[in-house]
CHARMM internal coordinates of N, CA and C (Angstrom, degrees):
IC EDIT
DIST 1 N 1 CA 1.4737
DIST 1 CA 1 C 1.4958
ANGL 1 N 1 CA 1 C 106.68
DIST 1 C 2 N 1.3524
ANGL 1 CA 1 C 2 N 114.84
DIHE 1 N 1 CA 1 C 2 N 131.83
DIST 2 N 2 CA 1.4904
ANGL 1 C 2 N 2 CA 121.30
DIHE 1 CA 1 C 2 N 2 CA 175.17
DIST 2 CA 2 C 1.5063
ANGL 2 N 2 CA 2 C 106.88
DIHE 1 C 2 N 2 CA 2 C -135.05
DIST 2 C 3 N 1.3017
ANGL 2 CA 2 C 3 N 115.49
DIHE 2 N 2 CA 2 C 3 N 132.66
DIST 3 N 3 CA 1.4850
ANGL 2 C 3 N 3 CA 121.99
DIHE 2 CA 2 C 3 N 3 CA 175.82
DIST 3 CA 3 C 1.5160
ANGL 3 N 3 CA 3 C 108.90
DIHE 2 C 3 N 3 CA 3 C -127.59
DIST 3 C 4 N 1.3336
ANGL 3 CA 3 C 4 N 113.87
DIHE 3 N 3 CA 3 C 4 N 132.27
DIST 4 N 4 CA 1.4700
ANGL 3 C 4 N 4 CA 121.26
DIHE 3 CA 3 C 4 N 4 CA 173.50
DIST 4 CA 4 C 1.5131
ANGL 4 N 4 CA 4 C 106.93
DIHE 3 C 4 N 4 CA 4 C -92.60
DIST 4 C 5 N 1.3342
ANGL 4 CA 4 C 5 N 119.52
DIHE 4 N 4 CA 4 C 5 N 135.86
DIST 5 N 5 CA 1.4800
ANGL 4 C 5 N 5 CA 122.27
DIHE 4 CA 4 C 5 N 5 CA -179.10
DIST 5 CA 5 C 1.4677
ANGL 5 N 5 CA 5 C 111.08
DIHE 4 C 5 N 5 CA 5 C -146.58
DIST 5 C 6 N 1.3487
ANGL 5 CA 5 C 6 N 112.83
DIHE 5 N 5 CA 5 C 6 N 157.95
DIST 6 N 6 CA 1.4674
ANGL 5 C 6 N 6 CA 121.12
DIHE 5 CA 5 C 6 N 6 CA 174.04
DIST 6 CA 6 C 1.5272
ANGL 6 N 6 CA 6 C 107.68
DIHE 5 C 6 N 6 CA 6 C -90.95
DIST 6 C 7 N 1.3078
ANGL 6 CA 6 C 7 N 114.39
DIHE 6 N 6 CA 6 C 7 N 176.15
DIST 7 N 7 CA 1.4613
ANGL 6 C 7 N 7 CA 121.02
DIHE 6 CA 6 C 7 N 7 CA 179.95
DIST 7 CA 7 C 1.5140
ANGL 7 N 7 CA 7 C 113.64
DIHE 6 C 7 N 7 CA 7 C -58.07
DIST 7 C 8 N 1.2990
ANGL 7 CA 7 C 8 N 114.84
DIHE 7 N 7 CA 7 C 8 N -36.65
DIST 8 N 8 CA 1.4901
ANGL 7 C 8 N 8 CA 121.57
DIHE 7 CA 7 C 8 N 8 CA -175.40
DIST 8 CA 8 C 1.5503
ANGL 8 N 8 CA 8 C 109.50
DIHE 7 C 8 N 8 CA 8 C -70.83
DIST 8 C 9 N 1.2812
ANGL 8 CA 8 C 9 N 120.16
DIHE 8 N 8 CA 8 C 9 N -32.58
DIST 9 N 9 CA 1.4546
ANGL 8 C 9 N 9 CA 123.34
DIHE 8 CA 8 C 9 N 9 CA -175.49
DIST 9 CA 9 C 1.4856
ANGL 9 N 9 CA 9 C 116.96
DIHE 8 C 9 N 9 CA 9 C -106.70
DIST 9 C 10 N 1.3090
ANGL 9 CA 9 C 10 N 119.47
DIHE 9 N 9 CA 9 C 10 N 12.34
DIST 10 N 10 CA 1.4773
ANGL 9 C 10 N 10 CA 122.39
DIHE 9 CA 9 C 10 N 10 CA -177.29
DIST 10 CA 10 C 1.5221
ANGL 10 N 10 CA 10 C 111.40
DIHE 9 C 10 N 10 CA 10 C -63.31
DIST 10 C 11 N 1.3408
ANGL 10 CA 10 C 11 N 116.62
DIHE 10 N 10 CA 10 C 11 N -35.92
DIST 11 N 11 CA 1.4652
ANGL 10 C 11 N 11 CA 118.45
DIHE 10 CA 10 C 11 N 11 CA 179.22
DIST 11 CA 11 C 1.5199
ANGL 11 N 11 CA 11 C 112.22
DIHE 10 C 11 N 11 CA 11 C -66.15
DIST 11 C 12 N 1.3161
ANGL 11 CA 11 C 12 N 116.52
DIHE 11 N 11 CA 11 C 12 N -37.35
DIST 12 N 12 CA 1.4990
ANGL 11 C 12 N 12 CA 120.27
DIHE 11 CA 11 C 12 N 12 CA 177.88
DIST 12 CA 12 C 1.5208
ANGL 12 N 12 CA 12 C 109.24
DIHE 11 C 12 N 12 CA 12 C -65.79
DIST 12 C 13 N 1.3235
ANGL 12 CA 12 C 13 N 118.98
DIHE 12 N 12 CA 12 C 13 N -42.90
DIST 13 N 13 CA 1.4767
ANGL 12 C 13 N 13 CA 121.95
DIHE 12 CA 12 C 13 N 13 CA -179.34
DIST 13 CA 13 C 1.5346
ANGL 13 N 13 CA 13 C 110.01
DIHE 12 C 13 N 13 CA 13 C -65.32
DIST 13 C 14 N 1.3470
ANGL 13 CA 13 C 14 N 118.08
DIHE 13 N 13 CA 13 C 14 N -39.79
DIST 14 N 14 CA 1.4517
ANGL 13 C 14 N 14 CA 117.84
DIHE 13 CA 13 C 14 N 14 CA 177.33
DIST 14 CA 14 C 1.4972
ANGL 14 N 14 CA 14 C 113.15
DIHE 13 C 14 N 14 CA 14 C -65.82
DIST 14 C 15 N 1.3105
ANGL 14 CA 14 C 15 N 116.34
DIHE 14 N 14 CA 14 C 15 N -39.95
DIST 15 N 15 CA 1.4745
ANGL 14 C 15 N 15 CA 120.35
DIHE 14 CA 14 C 15 N 15 CA 178.02
DIST 15 CA 15 C 1.5312
ANGL 15 N 15 CA 15 C 111.91
DIHE 14 C 15 N 15 CA 15 C -65.18
DIST 15 C 16 N 1.3438
ANGL 15 CA 15 C 16 N 116.79
DIHE 15 N 15 CA 15 C 16 N -37.47
DIST 16 N 16 CA 1.4582
ANGL 15 C 16 N 16 CA 120.19
DIHE 15 CA 15 C 16 N 16 CA 179.59
DIST 16 CA 16 C 1.5368
ANGL 16 N 16 CA 16 C 112.48
DIHE 15 C 16 N 16 CA 16 C -66.67
DIST 16 C 17 N 1.3412
ANGL 16 CA 16 C 17 N 117.33
DIHE 16 N 16 CA 16 C 17 N -41.42
DIST 17 N 17 CA 1.4613
ANGL 16 C 17 N 17 CA 121.09
DIHE 16 CA 16 C 17 N 17 CA 178.03
DIST 17 CA 17 C 1.5259
ANGL 17 N 17 CA 17 C 110.98
DIHE 16 C 17 N 17 CA 17 C -64.02
DIST 17 C 18 N 1.3295
ANGL 17 CA 17 C 18 N 114.82
DIHE 17 N 17 CA 17 C 18 N -41.99
DIST 18 N 18 CA 1.5117
ANGL 17 C 18 N 18 CA 117.59
DIHE 17 CA 17 C 18 N 18 CA -179.98
DIST 18 CA 18 C 1.5555
ANGL 18 N 18 CA 18 C 108.85
DIHE 17 C 18 N 18 CA 18 C -64.76
DIST 18 C 19 N 1.3549
ANGL 18 CA 18 C 19 N 116.91
DIHE 18 N 18 CA 18 C 19 N -43.13
DIST 19 N 19 CA 1.4608
ANGL 18 C 19 N 19 CA 120.67
DIHE 18 CA 18 C 19 N 19 CA -178.17
DIST 19 CA 19 C 1.5151
ANGL 19 N 19 CA 19 C 111.48
DIHE 18 C 19 N 19 CA 19 C -66.60
DIST 19 C 20 N 1.3265
ANGL 19 CA 19 C 20 N 117.74
DIHE 19 N 19 CA 19 C 20 N -46.04
DIST 20 N 20 CA 1.4536
ANGL 19 C 20 N 20 CA 120.94
DIHE 19 CA 19 C 20 N 20 CA -174.61
DIST 20 CA 20 C 1.5233
ANGL 20 N 20 CA 20 C 113.79
DIHE 19 C 20 N 20 CA 20 C -75.67
DIST 20 C 21 N 1.3525
ANGL 20 CA 20 C 21 N 116.25
DIHE 20 N 20 CA 20 C 21 N -39.75
DIST 21 N 21 CA 1.4575
ANGL 20 C 21 N 21 CA 119.99
DIHE 20 CA 20 C 21 N 21 CA -172.96
DIST 21 CA 21 C 1.5472
ANGL 21 N 21 CA 21 C 113.62
DIHE 20 C 21 N 21 CA 21 C -103.84
DIST 21 C 22 N 1.3299
ANGL 21 CA 21 C 22 N 116.12
DIHE 21 N 21 CA 21 C 22 N -9.40
DIST 22 N 22 CA 1.4518
ANGL 21 C 22 N 22 CA 122.35
DIHE 21 CA 21 C 22 N 22 CA 179.60
DIST 22 CA 22 C 1.5646
ANGL 22 N 22 CA 22 C 111.36
DIHE 21 C 22 N 22 CA 22 C 51.83
DIST 22 C 23 N 1.3039
ANGL 22 CA 22 C 23 N 116.04
DIHE 22 N 22 CA 22 C 23 N 41.30
DIST 23 N 23 CA 1.4514
ANGL 22 C 23 N 23 CA 122.41
DIHE 22 CA 22 C 23 N 23 CA 179.51
DIST 23 CA 23 C 1.5269
ANGL 23 N 23 CA 23 C 109.40
DIHE 22 C 23 N 23 CA 23 C -145.94
DIST 23 C 24 N 1.2827
ANGL 23 CA 23 C 24 N 117.88
DIHE 23 N 23 CA 23 C 24 N 166.45
DIST 24 N 24 CA 1.4534
ANGL 23 C 24 N 24 CA 121.69
DIHE 23 CA 23 C 24 N 24 CA 178.36
DIST 24 CA 24 C 1.4961
ANGL 24 N 24 CA 24 C 110.24
DIHE 23 C 24 N 24 CA 24 C -68.74
DIST 24 C 25 N 1.3485
ANGL 24 CA 24 C 25 N 118.43
DIHE 24 N 24 CA 24 C 25 N 134.78
DIST 25 N 25 CA 1.4764
ANGL 24 C 25 N 25 CA 121.66
DIHE 24 CA 24 C 25 N 25 CA 178.60
DIST 25 CA 25 C 1.5100
ANGL 25 N 25 CA 25 C 110.42
DIHE 24 C 25 N 25 CA 25 C -80.87
DIST 25 C 26 N 1.3225
ANGL 25 CA 25 C 26 N 114.59
DIHE 25 N 25 CA 25 C 26 N 154.35
DIST 26 N 26 CA 1.5017
ANGL 25 C 26 N 26 CA 120.38
DIHE 25 CA 25 C 26 N 26 CA 174.25
DIST 26 CA 26 C 1.5219
ANGL 26 N 26 CA 26 C 106.23
DIHE 25 C 26 N 26 CA 26 C -111.50
DIST 26 C 27 N 1.2924
ANGL 26 CA 26 C 27 N 115.73
DIHE 26 N 26 CA 26 C 27 N 126.57
DIST 27 N 27 CA 1.4906
ANGL 26 C 27 N 27 CA 123.37
DIHE 26 CA 26 C 27 N 27 CA -177.49
DIST 27 CA 27 C 1.5162
ANGL 27 N 27 CA 27 C 109.04
DIHE 26 C 27 N 27 CA 27 C -109.46
DIST 27 C 28 N 1.3287
ANGL 27 CA 27 C 28 N 115.79
DIHE 27 N 27 CA 27 C 28 N 119.38
DIST 28 N 28 CA 1.4664
ANGL 27 C 28 N 28 CA 120.86
DIHE 27 CA 27 C 28 N 28 CA 176.50
DIST 28 CA 28 C 1.4906
ANGL 28 N 28 CA 28 C 111.17
DIHE 27 C 28 N 28 CA 28 C -130.63
DIST 28 C 29 N 1.3336
ANGL 28 CA 28 C 29 N 114.81
DIHE 28 N 28 CA 28 C 29 N 152.75
DIST 29 N 29 CA 1.4780
ANGL 28 C 29 N 29 CA 119.37
DIHE 28 CA 28 C 29 N 29 CA 178.37
DIST 29 CA 29 C 1.5295
ANGL 29 N 29 CA 29 C 109.02
DIHE 28 C 29 N 29 CA 29 C -77.57
DIST 29 C 30 N 1.3056
ANGL 29 CA 29 C 30 N 115.24
DIHE 29 N 29 CA 29 C 30 N 144.21
DIST 30 N 30 CA 1.4819
ANGL 29 C 30 N 30 CA 122.45
DIHE 29 CA 29 C 30 N 30 CA 172.55
DIST 30 CA 30 C 1.5262
ANGL 30 N 30 CA 30 C 105.50
DIHE 29 C 30 N 30 CA 30 C -76.91
DIST 30 C 31 N 1.3066
ANGL 30 CA 30 C 31 N 119.71
DIHE 30 N 30 CA 30 C 31 N 131.05
DIST 31 N 31 CA 1.4904
ANGL 30 C 31 N 31 CA 121.66
DIHE 30 CA 30 C 31 N 31 CA 178.90
DIST 31 CA 31 C 1.5416
ANGL 31 N 31 CA 31 C 110.52
DIHE 30 C 31 N 31 CA 31 C -59.86
DIST 31 C 32 N 1.3303
ANGL 31 CA 31 C 32 N 115.14
DIHE 31 N 31 CA 31 C 32 N 144.02
DIST 32 N 32 CA 1.4750
ANGL 31 C 32 N 32 CA 121.14
DIHE 31 CA 31 C 32 N 32 CA -175.69
DIST 32 CA 32 C 1.5322
ANGL 32 N 32 CA 32 C 111.90
DIHE 31 C 32 N 32 CA 32 C -51.81
DIST 32 C 33 N 1.3152
ANGL 32 CA 32 C 33 N 117.02
DIHE 32 N 32 CA 32 C 33 N -39.97
DIST 33 N 33 CA 1.4882
ANGL 32 C 33 N 33 CA 119.95
DIHE 32 CA 32 C 33 N 33 CA -176.87
DIST 33 CA 33 C 1.5396
ANGL 33 N 33 CA 33 C 112.43
DIHE 32 C 33 N 33 CA 33 C -66.32
DIST 33 C 34 N 1.3172
ANGL 33 CA 33 C 34 N 116.63
DIHE 33 N 33 CA 33 C 34 N -23.12
DIST 34 N 34 CA 1.4870
ANGL 33 C 34 N 34 CA 120.29
DIHE 33 CA 33 C 34 N 34 CA -177.97
DIST 34 CA 34 C 1.5527
ANGL 34 N 34 CA 34 C 111.02
DIHE 33 C 34 N 34 CA 34 C -97.59
DIST 34 C 35 N 1.3287
ANGL 34 CA 34 C 35 N 117.56
DIHE 34 N 34 CA 34 C 35 N -10.53
DIST 35 N 35 CA 1.4840
ANGL 34 C 35 N 35 CA 116.92
DIHE 34 CA 34 C 35 N 35 CA -173.70
DIST 35 CA 35 C 1.4932
ANGL 35 N 35 CA 35 C 114.08
DIHE 34 C 35 N 35 CA 35 C -66.85
DIST 35 C 36 N 1.2903
ANGL 35 CA 35 C 36 N 118.88
DIHE 35 N 35 CA 35 C 36 N -32.28
DIST 36 N 36 CA 1.4973
ANGL 35 C 36 N 36 CA 119.86
DIHE 35 CA 35 C 36 N 36 CA -175.25
DIST 36 CA 36 C 1.5417
ANGL 36 N 36 CA 36 C 109.83
DIHE 35 C 36 N 36 CA 36 C -72.55
DIST 36 C 37 N 1.3478
ANGL 36 CA 36 C 37 N 119.62
DIHE 36 N 36 CA 36 C 37 N -26.61
DIST 37 N 37 CA 1.4244
ANGL 36 C 37 N 37 CA 119.94
DIHE 36 CA 36 C 37 N 37 CA -177.10
DIST 37 CA 37 C 1.5421
ANGL 37 N 37 CA 37 C 113.20
DIHE 36 C 37 N 37 CA 37 C -98.52
DIST 37 C 38 N 1.2845
ANGL 37 CA 37 C 38 N 117.83
DIHE 37 N 37 CA 37 C 38 N -5.31
DIST 38 N 38 CA 1.4734
ANGL 37 C 38 N 38 CA 123.45
DIHE 37 CA 37 C 38 N 38 CA -177.54
DIST 38 CA 38 C 1.5217
ANGL 38 N 38 CA 38 C 110.37
DIHE 37 C 38 N 38 CA 38 C -110.63
DIST 38 C 39 N 1.3297
ANGL 38 CA 38 C 39 N 113.66
DIHE 38 N 38 CA 38 C 39 N 125.47
DIST 39 N 39 CA 1.4782
ANGL 38 C 39 N 39 CA 118.40
DIHE 38 CA 38 C 39 N 39 CA -179.71
DIST 39 CA 39 C 1.5197
ANGL 39 N 39 CA 39 C 111.07
DIHE 38 C 39 N 39 CA 39 C -111.44
DIST 39 C 40 N 1.3082
ANGL 39 CA 39 C 40 N 114.31
DIHE 39 N 39 CA 39 C 40 N 160.44
DIST 40 N 40 CA 1.4781
ANGL 39 C 40 N 40 CA 124.49
DIHE 39 CA 39 C 40 N 40 CA -179.80
DIST 40 CA 40 C 1.5158
ANGL 40 N 40 CA 40 C 110.13
DIHE 39 C 40 N 40 CA 40 C -62.92
DIST 40 C 41 N 1.3180
ANGL 40 CA 40 C 41 N 116.88
DIHE 40 N 40 CA 40 C 41 N 140.22
DIST 41 N 41 CA 1.4695
ANGL 40 C 41 N 41 CA 122.06
DIHE 40 CA 40 C 41 N 41 CA 174.92
DIST 41 CA 41 C 1.5361
ANGL 41 N 41 CA 41 C 114.85
DIHE 40 C 41 N 41 CA 41 C -63.97
DIST 41 C 42 N 1.3416
ANGL 41 CA 41 C 42 N 116.73
DIHE 41 N 41 CA 41 C 42 N -22.16
DIST 42 N 42 CA 1.4456
ANGL 41 C 42 N 42 CA 123.03
DIHE 41 CA 41 C 42 N 42 CA -172.12
DIST 42 CA 42 C 1.5560
ANGL 42 N 42 CA 42 C 111.90
DIHE 41 C 42 N 42 CA 42 C -106.30
DIST 42 C 43 N 1.2826
ANGL 42 CA 42 C 43 N 118.65
DIHE 42 N 42 CA 42 C 43 N -15.68
DIST 43 N 43 CA 1.4424
ANGL 42 C 43 N 43 CA 123.07
DIHE 42 CA 42 C 43 N 43 CA 178.75
DIST 43 CA 43 C 1.5043
ANGL 43 N 43 CA 43 C 110.77
DIHE 42 C 43 N 43 CA 43 C -153.04
DIST 43 C 44 N 1.3111
ANGL 43 CA 43 C 44 N 120.88
DIHE 43 N 43 CA 43 C 44 N -168.08
DIST 44 N 44 CA 1.4359
ANGL 43 C 44 N 44 CA 125.17
DIHE 43 CA 43 C 44 N 44 CA 179.10
DIST 44 CA 44 C 1.4965
ANGL 44 N 44 CA 44 C 114.01
DIHE 43 C 44 N 44 CA 44 C -97.97
DIST 44 C 45 N 1.2953
ANGL 44 CA 44 C 45 N 120.36
DIHE 44 N 44 CA 44 C 45 N 5.19
DIST 45 N 45 CA 1.4582
ANGL 44 C 45 N 45 CA 121.92
DIHE 44 CA 44 C 45 N 45 CA 179.93
DIST 45 CA 45 C 1.5407
ANGL 45 N 45 CA 45 C 111.52
DIHE 44 C 45 N 45 CA 45 C -71.54
DIST 45 C 46 N 1.3287
ANGL 45 CA 45 C 46 N 113.56
DIHE 45 N 45 CA 45 C 46 N 163.94
DIST 46 N 46 CA 1.4654
ANGL 45 C 46 N 46 CA 120.07
DIHE 45 CA 45 C 46 N 46 CA 179.21
DIST 46 CA 46 C 1.5201
ANGL 46 N 46 CA 46 C 109.63
DIHE 45 C 46 N 46 CA 46 C -67.19
DIST 46 C 47 N 1.3003
ANGL 46 CA 46 C 47 N 119.25
DIHE 46 N 46 CA 46 C 47 N 132.55
DIST 47 N 47 CA 1.4631
ANGL 46 C 47 N 47 CA 122.36
DIHE 46 CA 46 C 47 N 47 CA 178.59
DIST 47 CA 47 C 1.5615
ANGL 47 N 47 CA 47 C 108.41
DIHE 46 C 47 N 47 CA 47 C -77.10
DIST 47 C 48 N 1.2870
ANGL 47 CA 47 C 48 N 114.34
DIHE 47 N 47 CA 47 C 48 N 133.54
DIST 48 N 48 CA 1.4809
ANGL 47 C 48 N 48 CA 122.87
DIHE 47 CA 47 C 48 N 48 CA 179.87
DIST 48 CA 48 C 1.5106
ANGL 48 N 48 CA 48 C 108.64
DIHE 47 C 48 N 48 CA 48 C -109.96
DIST 48 C 49 N 1.3264
ANGL 48 CA 48 C 49 N 120.57
DIHE 48 N 48 CA 48 C 49 N -30.82
DIST 49 N 49 CA 1.4315
ANGL 48 C 49 N 49 CA 124.66
DIHE 48 CA 48 C 49 N 49 CA -175.20
DIST 49 CA 49 C 1.5267
ANGL 49 N 49 CA 49 C 112.06
DIHE 48 C 49 N 49 CA 49 C -122.07
DIST 49 C 50 N 1.3192
ANGL 49 CA 49 C 50 N 116.21
DIHE 49 N 49 CA 49 C 50 N 149.41
DIST 50 N 50 CA 1.4695
ANGL 49 C 50 N 50 CA 124.82
DIHE 49 CA 49 C 50 N 50 CA 170.16
DIST 50 CA 50 C 1.5190
ANGL 50 N 50 CA 50 C 105.32
DIHE 49 C 50 N 50 CA 50 C -114.17
DIST 50 C 51 N 1.3058
ANGL 50 CA 50 C 51 N 116.17
DIHE 50 N 50 CA 50 C 51 N 119.85
DIST 51 N 51 CA 1.4537
ANGL 50 C 51 N 51 CA 122.04
DIHE 50 CA 50 C 51 N 51 CA 179.96
DIST 51 CA 51 C 1.5418
ANGL 51 N 51 CA 51 C 105.87
DIHE 50 C 51 N 51 CA 51 C -110.01
DIST 51 C 52 N 1.3102
ANGL 51 CA 51 C 52 N 116.14
DIHE 51 N 51 CA 51 C 52 N 127.93
DIST 52 N 52 CA 1.4792
ANGL 51 C 52 N 52 CA 120.61
DIHE 51 CA 51 C 52 N 52 CA -179.36
DIST 52 CA 52 C 1.4604
ANGL 52 N 52 CA 52 C 110.89
DIHE 51 C 52 N 52 CA 52 C -149.09
DIST 52 C 53 N 1.3443
ANGL 52 CA 52 C 53 N 115.01
DIHE 52 N 52 CA 52 C 53 N -177.82
DIST 53 N 53 CA 1.4578
ANGL 52 C 53 N 53 CA 120.79
DIHE 52 CA 52 C 53 N 53 CA 178.20
DIST 53 CA 53 C 1.5305
ANGL 53 N 53 CA 53 C 110.02
DIHE 52 C 53 N 53 CA 53 C -114.77
END
COOR INIT
IC SEED 1 N 1 CA 1 C
IC BUILD
């Protein structure tokens, strides 16, 4: 499971990974060159973080 999220929704993404996968989430920054083309899973803002398991 991988979720792209903005600063505002990072807590929701972390909670979703814990709930769905029952494991610790891994939080990484989206590289600057990919930020403009990647949007948040919860809104239309630019994704800053990738949350996965």
